[in-house]
N, C-alpha and C positions, 0 to 999 in steps of 0.2 A: 857182510854179504846179505842181501835182501832175501827173505824167504820166497820160495816159488809161488807164483800166483795160480789162480784157477786155470781151467783149460777149456778151450773151445772144442766141442766134440759133436758127434752126430746124435740123432734122437735115440738110437738104440743104446748108445753108451750112457746117455743121461738117465734112462729109465731102467738100467740094469741093476738088479738087487746087489746090495753091498754084502760082502761076506761077514759073518758074525765075528765079533771081537772076543776072543777067549779071555775070560777073567776080567773083562772091562765092561762097563755099562754100554748098552746099545747107543749108537750114534743117533742124535735127534736131528731130523732134517725136514725140510719142506721142499715142495716143488712149486715154483712160481712161473706164471705166464705173463708176459708183457705184450699187449696188443695195441700197436700204434695205428692211428687212423688220421689222415689229413683231410681237412675240409676240401671239398671239390665244388668249385663254382659258388653258388649261393645256397647250397644244401646245408641244412642245420643238423641233419643226422650224420653219424659217422659214416665215411664213405671210402676214400681212396686208400688202398694198401700201399705200403712203402715198397720201392723196388728191391729186388733180391740183393743187389750189390750194396745198397744202403744198410740192409739188415746184417749182411756179412761184416761190414765195417763196424757197425754198432756192436756186434757180438765180440769182435776182436778187442774193441776198446773196453767193453765191460769186463772181459776176462782179466784185465789188469787190476780191477778193483775186487776181484774175488780172492778168497783165502785158499790155501792149499786144499785139495780134494773137493773144492766146489766147482761146478760145471755150468756151462752155458751152451746153448745150441740154437740154430735157426730152424724153425718149423716150416714145412712147405706151404702152410696156409697164411703166411705173412705175419707170424708171431715169433717172439723170442721166448725160450724157456730156460729156467735156471734151476739148479739144485743146490740149495744153500743149507748151511748149518743153522740150527735154531738154538741159540744160546739162552734166550729168555723163555719163560713159561707163560707169558701173557698171551692174550688172544690177538696181539698186534706185533708181528715181528718187526722190530725197529730197523734192522738192516735192509729189509725189503723196500721200505720207503726210501732209504738212502740210495739203493740201487735204481729205483724208479727215477729219482732225480738225476742220477748219472745218465740214465737212458734218455731222458728228455733233453739234456744238454747235448749229448752225442747226436741224437736224431735231428734236433733242430739245426745243428751245424751241418749235417749231411743232407738236409732236406733239398729236394729239387727246387729250382728257381721259381716254379709256378705253384709250389705247395702252399696251402693255406694254413690256418691254425691247426696245431697238433693236439689231438686228444690221445691219451695213453691209458688204456685199460690195464689194471694190475690185479691179478687174482692169484690165490695160493691155496694149497692144501697140505696137510701134514703127511709124512710117510710114516706109517706105523703098522701094527699087526693087522688092522682092519683094512688099511689102504695100501696097496702095493704102489710102487713108483708109477706104473702105467695108469692105475686108477686115479692116483693123485694128480697126474697130468691132465686127465679128462676133467676132473672136478675143477682144477685151477683154471682150465680154459673156459668153462662155463662162468666162473666167478669173474674172469677178466672181461668177458662180454658184458656182464652186468655193470662192471666198472666203466666200460666204454659208454654205456647208456647214461650213466650218472655224470660223465664228463668232468669229474673232479680229481682224477689222477690219484685217488685214495685206494690203497690196497684193500681188496675185499676177500674175505675168507669164505670157504664153502660151509654149508650148514654143519658138516662134521667137525669143523675147526672152531665154530663159535660156541662160546659159553652163554647160551641164551635160554630164556624160559618165557613161556607165554602164560602169565597169570590169568586166572578167571576173574573177569571184571563184571560186576553186577551194579545195579542201581544203588546198592548200599555200600559199595567199596569206598567211595569218597567220604560218605558219612562216617564210616568206621575210622578212616584216616584223620578226619577232623577231630573226632573224639580222642584218638590217641595223641594228636598234636596239641590238645588243650587239656582236657580233664585227665587223660592218661599221663601226660608229662608232669602236671602238677601233683597228681596223686603218687606217681612213682618217685618223684623227687622228695616229697614230704615223707613217705614211708621209708625211703633210704636214709634220710637224716635221722628219723626216729630210731630206726634199727641200729645204726652205728652209734648213736648216743647211748642206747641201752647196753651196749657192750663196752662202754667207756671211751668211745672215740667221738668227740664232738666236732663235726666238720663245718658247723655253721659260721664260725669266725673266719675260716679260710674262704668259704663261699661268699661271705659278706664282702671281704676286701677284694676278692676277684670281681664281684659285681661292680663295686665302686670304681675300680680301675677300668673295667670294660665300658661302663656307661660314660665315664669321663673321656675315654679315648674316642668313642663315637661322637660325643657331643663336641669335643674340641675339634675333631676332624670336620664336622659340619660347619663350625665357626670359621675354620681356616679356609675351607672351600668357598664359603660365602664371601670372605674377604678377597680371596684370590680372583673370584669371578669378576670383580670390579676392575681388574687390570688384565684383560685378555690380550693375547699377542696382537700386535698391530698388523693390519693387512699390508702385505708387501706392495711395493710400487708396481705400477703397470710394467710388464716385461717389455723390453725393447724389440723382441722378435714378434712377428705377426702371430695372431691368435691361431692355434691349430684347430682343425675340425674336431667337433665334439659329438658324442652320441649319448642320448638319453635313453636308457634301457628301462622300460616299464614292464615289470613282471606281473602277470595276472593269471589267476585261476578263474576262467571266464564265467562259469555259472554264477559265482558269487559276486562278480564285479561287472556284470552286464549293464547295470543301471547307471554306472558312473564312468565307464571307460571312454565313451565318446566325448564326454565333457572334459575328461582329463587330457585326452589327446589334443583337443582344440586349444587348451591352455598351453601345452608344450609347443604346438605349431606356431603359436603367436609370439614366441620368444624371438628376440632380435639379438643374435650372438655374432660378433664380427667374423669368426672363423667358420661359420656355417654349422648348423645343428641338424644331425640326423635323429629323428624320433623313431625308436625301435620298440614296437610292442611284441613281446615274446609271451605267448599264452599257451595254456593247455586246457583241454575241455574233454570230459568223457563222452559227450554227445554233441552233435551239430546244433548250433544255435542260430536264431534269426539275426542276431547282432553281428555275426561273422560276415554276412553279406554286406552290411553297412561298413564294416571295418575295411574289407578289401576294396570296396568301392571308394572309400576315402583315400586308401593308399594309392589307387590309380590316379586320383585327381590331385594328390599332394606329393610332389617329387621328393620331399624330405621325410616322408613317412614310409617306414618299412614294417609290415605286419607279418609275423611268422607264427605258425602253429607248430608247437613242439610235440610230435605225435607220441613219443615214448616217455613223456615227462609226467612225474607225479609230485613235483615239488617246485618251489620258487628257485631253489639252487640250480636245478636242471634247466629251468627257463633262462636264467641269467647266463649260465655256462654255454648254452646253445646260442644265445644271442651274440656271444663274442665271436662266433664264426662269421657273422655278417656285419658286425660293428665296424664302422669306418673311422671313428674318431680316435685321436690320441688321448682324449679325455673321455671317460665313461662315467656318467652319472647313473646311479641305481635308484629306482623309485618304485614304491607301491602304487597300485592303481587308483588310489584316492588322493594322491599328492598333487598339489598345485604349487610349484616353485615360484618364487618371486622373480620379477623381471631382473635381468642382470646376474642371475645366479651362476650361470656357466662362466661368464667373464670374471666374476669374483673368484670362483674356484680356480680358474686358470692362473690367477696371481699366486696362489699357494702352490699349485703343482709345478709352476715354473721355478719356484724356489726350492725344488728337490723334496717336496712332500710327496709321499706315495698315495695318501688318502687324506681327504678333508671331509669331516663330518659337520653338517650344518645344524640349524636350529629348527626343530619341528614344532609347529604352532597349530593348535586346535582351531578349526574353522567352524565347528558347529557347537561351540560352547554355550550358546544361548538356548539350546534345545530343552534341557531340563537340569535338575540339580546335580545329576551325576556327570553330565558333560561339562558343567561349570567346574566341578571338583577336579576332573581330569585335565581341563584346560589349565588350571593353576598348577597342578602337579607337573605337567609338561614344562611349564616355565621353570619350576624348581629343578627339573632334570636338565633341560637343554640350555637354559639361560644361566643357571648357577652351577649345578653339579658337574656337567660335562666340561665347561671351560675351566671351572675351579680345580677339578681333579687333574686336568691336563697341565695346568700351571704347577700344581703341587708335585705331581708324579713324573712329569716329563713325557707323557704320552697320552694320546686320545684314543677313542674307541669308535669303530664304525658301527652304527646302529641299525643297518639294514635298509634304510631309505634316506633320501636326501644326503647320500654319501657320494663323493666324487673321487674316482680312482684314476691314477695313471694307467692307461690301457695295458701297458706291458706288465705292470704289477698285478693287475687283476687276472691277466692271462696266465701268469705263473701260479698265483695263489688259488684261484677258483673258489667256489662256494661248495660246501659239503652238505648234501641233503640228509646225511645220517645224523646230523645234530639238529635238535629242535630250534636252536638259535644259531643258524649257520653264519650269521653276520659276526657275532661275538667270537665264534671259533676262528673265523678268518682273521679277525683282529689280532687274536693271540698268536697266530702263526706269523703275521706280519711283524708283530712286536718281537717275537723270539728270533726272527731273522735279521733284526736290526733296522726294520723299516720305520718310517716316520708317519704317524697319524696325527693330524691337526684337528682341533675343535674350533670352529668359527661360529659364534652365536649370531653374527650378522648375515649368515647364509641361510635365508629363511625359506621354508616350504610349509604349506598349510595342508592339513589332513583332517580326517574325521575321527571323532572319539567314539568309544562304545556308548550305546544309549540305554543299556539295561545292565543290571547287576550280573545276570547270567553271562552276557557277553564279556563283561569285565573280568569275571572269575576265570573264564576259559582263557582269555588273553593273558592274564597275569600268571596263570598256572603254567602255560607254555613258556613264558619268559623265565619264570623262576626255575623250572625243571631244566630248561636249556642252559641257563647259567650254571646250574649245578653240574650238568654234563661237562661243560667246558672247563669248569674249575677242577674237576677230578682228572680230566685228560691233560690239561695244559699247565697247571701250576708248577709242577716239578720241572718240565722242560724249560719254562720261562725262567725259573730261578737258576737253572743250570746253564743258561745261555751266556757265553762269554761276551756277547755283543751288547749286553745291557748294563747300565750303571747301577750302583747300589741304590740310588734314589728310585730308579724305575723298578727294581726288584722289590723294594719296600712297598711301592704303590701296587704292584701286582699281588703281593701278599695280602694287602688290605682288600683289594678288589675281588680276588678269587679265594681267599682264605677267611679273612675276618668277616666279610659280609655274609658268607655262608654260615658261619658259626653264630653270628650275633642274634638271629631270631630265637635260637635255643637258649643262648645266654640270658637274653632279656626275659624269657619265660621263667628262668630259674628264680626270679624275684619272688614269685608267688609261693612256691613251696618253702622258700626261706622265711618269708613272713609268717606262713602258717606254722612252721616249726617254732619260730621264736614266740609266737602266741601260745603254742602248746607248752613249751618249756618254761616260759616266764610268766604265763598267765596274762599276757598283754604285750603290746609293742610300744617302745619308747620313741615317740615321734619328736621328742625335744633334742635328740642327738644333733650336735652342730654339723657333724659330717653328713648325717642323713638329710638335714635341712639344706646344706650347701649342694649336695648331689641332686636333690629334687629340684632346686632352683636352676642349676646349670642345665640339666636335662630338659626341664620344662621350657626353658627359654630358648634352647637351640632350635626348636621347631619354628617359633615365631620369627627368629632371626633369619632363618632360611626363607620363610614366606615373605618377609619384608624385602629381603634381597631380590627375590623373584619378582616382586611388584616393581621395584626400581629398575630391573633389567629386562622386564618382559617386553614382548612385541607390543607396539602401540595399541593394536586393536584389543589386546587382553588387558593391558595396563589401564585402559580407560574404564575398567569395571572394578574399582576398588572393593566393592561389596563381595565380588567373587572371592577375593583373597581373604576377606574376613570370614566368609562362610567356610573356606578351605581350612583356615586356621582352627576354627572351632571343630570342624569335622575331623581333622588330624588328631586333635587332643581327645575327642570323644570316641574314636574307634577306627578311623581309616588307616592310621599307622599300624594299629594292632591287626587289622584285616590283612595288610600286606605282609606282615611278619607271619601270620597264620598261613597264608598262601605259600610262603617259602618253606615252612616246616612240612606242609602236606606235600609239596613238590618233592622234597627230599625222600619222603616215605614212598611216593609213587616211583621215583627213580630206583630206589633200593629194592622195591618189589618187582621191578621189571616192566612197569607200565610205560610204554613209549608211544603215546598217541599224538598224532599231529591233527589239530583241529583247525580247519580253514574258516574264513569269515567272509560274509557278503559285504560289499560296499554299496552304499546307496547314495544317489545324487540328492543334493539338497539336504533337508532335515527329516526325510522320511525315516520311519523306524524300520530297522532291519530285523531279520529273523534272529532268534536267540542262538546265534553261533558266534564263534570267536572272531576277533577283529584283527587289527593291523599286524603285519609281519615284522615290523621293525622292533628292535629290542633295546630300549634305552637302559641306562644304568639307574636303578632305583635305590633310594635311601632305605636303610634298614632301621634307622632310629625312629 
């Protein structure tokens, strides 16, 4: 006999205090609020409330998914409220996300015929000594409204439920973190080895062999990726069905991208796609700007251009999620405001999406590489990432990654997944949820889009810091769910372990070489450089970088491959310090995340080769090599 399910009750029953349980621990509960909103016409802000009969039907269906003594009710203001057990002690009740997905399925099935895209706000608050059920309901309602504004269907907690802190950040904070990530790491490691040896425990031999294995694993992986990149998956044949309408979503924070946005839109409007291409600019701006008048005038003269200002947006994720309300295409390409996709990009992406891919990530190429030494270095690095690492890893691990721009989605998949602005790299976070759900992400190096590289070291530092910290956030949040997903193969789980586990650990492992060498010099009075294993390891690790650079040159976009000197400069730069710089960024990013620093730094785009202000740059997030 099945256990009884939860109950559909009225509001008073839902917020009635529970009697104390004599001799047993108090029941841990939350109150959650689900706030459904349907698109209404061409509005991008949450608008239409569901009919009362739809909410009643949804509540009855949700009650079947509840446990005994859990409750659901329909609120008079067009929301659903639930009172759920809270079995986990984390700040993210897992069952609430599952209930939200149930609600989306039910509400979508019950939607009126003229209903547009559904947004679902999800908020919750704990029931405890400080918060009565009535107070928890009020706080959960406020949190649900914030979730509606984010449009990402992610449960949001009230401030009383969050375990958050706001560290004091000064001009010296990053400097201290750099010292801890370099001198502090080396010094602490060396002193630890010395201290353990003085009490009779010599850890140097175990650390030595751990480093040997670690460096070899990373070097061999680079070799394997480079080899696999020469055999990318073949482009599927042209589908027999007519090409569907497509939408190019260009997300912009307008004050930083006013210089380049008009040029970008003209490039998109010049595309010839057989199914018809809607160009959709979704932007936010804290103040009115002169370029907005030009943008709306352009939209009036171009029937395929739609320009929307997202009034309550503070992130790229909100802009993209809002754009889905007015997107017309079955294919949705997501781009940053400096991207110029190659002709035929949407038709090529259609080949993949017609073959049951959910997302196809293209090849991002730097178009201002000739500006200075830094842009040349980044131009080569992007070829290492997008021409070698992305397709190579996709072949090895059986899945690709959406990098935030020049990514093409099946519209239905993006509507279900959404982007979450609570993550610094919302693109990678969405990729992990697609992967855990059994979705298919393809990497196609022939799907080219051209973008701008950072032109100053300050820009580069800020850009890479956000990428690294965002990757760490995603790794902490998604590694365990991905590994526990029954929909993934052992090969894919191994790839996820490398991507979200190993690559986070490696910058610290590589740094352990220095305290080990210092300890060996202290203990033995010098270092034996003639060891065969030491020599072999040095050779393999040293050669792996040039191998990847050579592969990048062979597979690079033609306009980059025609500059072999750039690759020679990059090879020397990587050996002399650029790789160490990226590893340092990763270590500092870990310290920032652990300290609670969660800053989003936006970046200006500039047309042509003009130098931008010293702020962060692109919002896409490629996979970087740690070695």
